[in-house]
N, C-alpha and C positions, 0 to 999 in steps of 0.2 A: 504493499500499499504507500509506503513512503517512497519507493522509487517510482511509482505512478506520479505522485504529487510531485516529485521533483522534476520528472519529465515534463509534466503540464506547465510547471513555472519557468523552465527552460525554453520551452516553445514560446510562451507568452512573453517572455523578455526579448526573444529575438525576432518575433513577429513584426513586420513593418518593413519600410523601404531602407535599403543601405545606401546611403550616399557614396560617391566615387572616393572620398576621402576615409571611409570607413564608419563613419556615425550612422547610426539607426534613427530613422525618422519614422515615428508612427502617428496613428490617429491620436487626437487629442493634445498633441505638441502645438505650441505657439509657432506663427510663421516666422519668427525672429531665428528660430533653429533652422528652417528651411532657407532663409536668405543667407545666414552665416555660412551653411555648408554648400549651397548651390548657386548662391547670387541672385540677381533679378532674374524673374521668369521671363522665358522667350515670348509668351503672350500671356496677358491677363485679361479675362473676360468676365465681364459683369452679368451676372445672372439674375439680378433683381434685388430689391430691397422689400423685406416683408414686415408686416407691423403685427403683433401679437396684442392681445388686450393687456391692458395696463402700460400702454405707450413703450413697449419693448420693440425696438428695431432690430432686424437681422439683416445684416449686408452679406450676400453670398457671391463669390467669385471662384472662377476655375483658373488655376496657375498651370500653365504648361512649360515643360523643360523639355530640351532635347539632349539626351544624354547618349553619345555614341550612336547607335543605329535605333534606339529606342525613344518614344515619346512618353513621358511620364505626367500625369495630370493629378493635380491635387485640387480637391474641393474645400474651399475655405470659408468658414462663417464667422465673422466678427474676430478675426485674426487667430482662429484656431482651426486645425486641419481636421475635416470631418470624414473624408474619404480620399482614398488615391486609386488610381487605375493606370496601365500602362498599355501600350500598343507597339507593335513593331514598326509600323509604317505610318 
């Protein structure tokens, strides 16, 4: 049982996108970590501003990076990474 928990903890820690300099960028991190490791995005697409009850505004953007032959896309909400996706072309 302890080995299973250790394995789950290791997989949870290592899940995420590995930047070319070796740092792991995962969901929930601030975009400061993204900019520090990858620089400014190749494309920054505004996906809209949403208003929730109580005057809470959410700004949603898609940040696209070109790393080697891969396109890495991050969905950012209020300076936090919410999702990431990659494609080869």
